[in-house]
C-alpha positions as CSV (number, residue, x, y, z in Angstrom):
1,X,-15.6,6.4,10.0
2,X,-13.1,4.5,8.0
3,X,-9.5,5.5,8.6
4,X,-6.3,4.3,7.0
5,X,-3.0,5.4,8.5
6,X,0.2,4.7,6.7
7,X,3.6,4.6,8.3
8,X,7.1,3.3,7.5
9,X,8.1,5.7,4.7
10,X,11.2,7.7,4.7
11,X,14.5,8.3,3.1
12,X,16.5,5.3,2.0
13,X,19.5,4.7,-0.2
14,X,19.4,2.9,-3.5
15,X,19.3,-0.8,-2.8
16,X,17.8,-0.4,0.6
17,X,14.5,-1.7,2.0
18,X,11.4,-0.3,3.7
19,X,8.3,-1.9,5.1
20,X,5.2,0.2,4.9
21,X,2.3,-0.4,7.2
22,X,-1.3,0.6,6.9
23,X,-3.5,0.4,9.9
24,X,-7.2,0.3,9.2
25,X,-10.1,1.1,11.4
26,X,-13.8,1.6,11.0
27,X,-14.3,-1.3,8.7
28,X,-14.5,-5.1,8.7
29,X,-11.0,-5.5,7.6
30,X,-11.1,-9.1,6.7
31,X,-13.8,-8.4,4.1
32,X,-11.9,-5.5,2.4
33,X,-9.6,-5.7,-0.5
34,X,-6.4,-3.8,0.4
35,X,-3.9,-2.2,-1.9
36,X,-0.9,0.0,-2.1
37,X,-0.8,2.8,-4.7
38,X,1.8,5.4,-5.4
39,X,1.8,8.7,-7.0
40,X,4.3,11.3,-8.0
41,X,3.8,14.8,-9.5
42,X,3.0,14.6,-13.1
43,X,2.3,10.9,-13.1
44,X,-0.9,9.0,-12.8
45,X,-1.5,7.1,-9.6
46,X,-0.6,3.5,-10.1
47,X,-1.3,0.3,-8.3
48,X,1.8,-1.1,-6.7
49,X,0.3,-4.2,-5.1
50,X,-3.1,-5.4,-4.0
51,X,-4.4,-8.2,-1.9
52,X,-8.0,-9.3,-1.9
53,X,-10.0,-10.5,1.1
54,X,-9.4,-14.0,-0.2
55,X,-5.6,-13.4,-0.3
56,X,-5.2,-13.1,-4.0
57,X,-2.2,-10.9,-4.7
58,X,-1.1,-8.9,-7.7
59,X,1.9,-6.6,-8.3
60,X,2.8,-4.0,-10.7
61,X,5.5,-5.2,-13.1
62,X,7.9,-2.6,-11.9
63,X,8.0,-4.1,-8.4
64,X,7.6,-7.8,-9.0
65,X,10.3,-9.8,-7.5
66,X,11.3,-7.2,-4.9
67,X,8.1,-6.3,-3.2
68,X,5.7,-8.3,-1.0
69,X,2.3,-7.3,0.1
70,X,0.7,-9.1,3.1
71,X,-2.1,-8.6,5.5
72,X,-2.6,-9.4,9.1
73,X,-6.4,-9.5,9.7
74,X,-5.9,-9.9,13.5
75,X,-4.1,-6.5,13.5
76,X,-6.2,-4.8,10.8
77,X,-3.0,-4.0,9.0
78,X,-1.6,-4.4,5.5
79,X,2.1,-4.2,4.8
80,X,4.2,-3.6,1.8
81,X,7.8,-4.8,2.1
82,X,10.0,-3.2,-0.6
83,X,13.5,-4.3,-1.2
84,X,16.2,-3.3,-3.7
85,X,14.7,0.2,-3.9
86,X,15.4,2.3,-6.9
87,X,15.1,6.1,-7.4
88,X,12.0,5.5,-9.5
89,X,10.3,4.1,-6.4
90,X,10.3,7.6,-5.0
91,X,6.6,8.5,-4.5
92,X,3.9,9.1,-2.0
93,X,2.5,5.6,-1.2
94,X,-1.1,5.5,-0.4
95,X,-3.1,2.8,1.3
96,X,-6.4,1.8,-0.3
97,X,-9.3,-0.1,1.1
98,X,-12.1,-1.5,-1.1
99,X,-15.0,-1.9,1.4
100,X,-18.2,-3.8,0.7
101,X,-21.3,-2.0,2.0
102,X,-25.0,-2.5,1.8
103,X,-25.1,0.0,-1.0
104,X,-22.2,-1.4,-3.0
105,X,-18.5,-0.9,-2.6
106,X,-16.7,2.1,-1.4
107,X,-13.0,2.9,-1.8
108,X,-11.1,4.7,1.0
109,X,-7.7,6.2,0.9
110,X,-5.1,7.1,3.5
111,X,-3.1,10.3,3.4
112,X,0.0,8.7,2.2
113,X,3.6,8.2,3.3
114,X,6.5,9.6,1.5
115,X,9.2,7.2,0.2
116,X,12.3,8.8,-1.1
117,X,15.1,6.7,-2.6
118,X,18.4,8.6,-2.9
119,X,21.1,7.9,-5.3
């Protein structure tokens, strides 16, 4: 089965940095679009950054200029480097895989990793 396992979250001070990792298994990673989403209680889940199988990248406006998404197909891993962290970045960060199948496309989600930015 498809499995996405996030790591790298934690407690960080304002202005600090974190690198989140998402290790994927059970899929043809190079064919999947990968993304990082975040959610916090009372707010709608939002896309932070996404990278397609072709390497096309997009970011939420709130993280542009201080976040970088990348993928390592040899390691079946997608990363999110976040710098200059703000309290508003506090959220559960979820890894998403958009996987092509013979019956269409299926989206899978990891369980999430908590990022807490303290002021």
